[in-house]
N, C-alpha and C positions, 0 to 999 in steps of 0.2 A: 597255650589257650588263653591264659590271662592277658597276654600281650595283645592278642587279636581283639578281645573285648575292649581293651583300653583304647585301641586305635579307632575303633568304630565310632564311639561317641565323639572323639576328637575330630575325626574326618567329617562327621555330620555337622558338627558345630562350625568347622572351618568352611564347609560348603555353604552353610546357611549364612555365615558372615560374609563370604564372597558374594553370594547372591544379593544380600541386602545392600552391600556396598555398590554393586552394579546398579541396583534400582535407584539408590540415592543419587548417584552420578547422572543417571538418565533423567531423573526428575529435575535436577539442577540445570542440566543442559537444555531441557525443554522449557524451563522457566526463564532462561537467560537468552531468549531469542533476540536477535539484533533488531533495532528499530526500523531497519529497512525491509524487514520481512512482513508480509501481510497474510492473514488467514484466507482461506478460500472464500469465505463470506465477505471479507473486506475487499478482496479482489473483484468479486462480482458486483458489489456495491459501487466501487470506484469505476468499473467498466460501464455500469448503467449511468452514472453521473456524467462520465465523458461523452457517452452517446447522446444524452439529453442536451448537454451543452452544445455539442456539434450540431445537433438538429435545430436547436434554438438559433444558433448563429446563421445557419443556412437559410432558415425560414424568415429571417429578418429581411424585408424588402429593401431596406436602406443600407445594407451592409454587404460588401463583397467579401465573403468569408472563405473563399477558396484557398487563400494563402495563410490561414490561421490554423495552428495545431493546438490540440487540447490534450493535456495529461492530468490525471487525477491520482492523488495518493492520500488516503485517510480523509477524504472529503475536501482536500485542499486542491484547488484547480490551478494549473499553470497554463497560461496562454503564451504562445510563441508564434513566430512567423512575421508576416508583413501586412501592413494596412496602407491604404492609399492616403489617409489623412489622420491627424491627431483625433479628429471627431470619431472616425471609424474605430480607432484604437480604444477610446473611452467607451464607445457604444458596445464594443465586444465585451468589455469588462462588466458593464452594467447588465448585459444580457446573461452573462455567466453567473453573476451574483444572484440573479433572480431564479435560477434553477433550484428546484427542491433538492436538498441534501448537500448543497455546496456550503462549506464552512468558511472558506476564504478564497480569494483569487489573487494570484500573482500575475501581473500583466507584463510580460516580456516581449510584447509585440513591438516591432520596429516600424517606424513610419518611413515609407519609401521616399527617397529624395532628400532625406535629412543627412 
């Protein structure tokens, strides 16, 4: 009977220690998210920025934006695709920079014929 009483507190303490260890590991794993992951809110914000940039590019009468792609991560916009001229390439970058929420623009647009 004494042996049973001795095991019970040890068993409870062991389970408590195990549970707290699991909780600590889970917290550390949650805090150590890789920089390529984004929260749901960030994903939605980036999607909105991408949509606004695409719309602004398409609405510009002087720019043929059909061959320009837009991607956004953490407010940083990446332009890619093709433009008819260096002027169009620069114009796309200026348009993207003017969109609300854009932190920076990387212009990877290639000029056709170069």
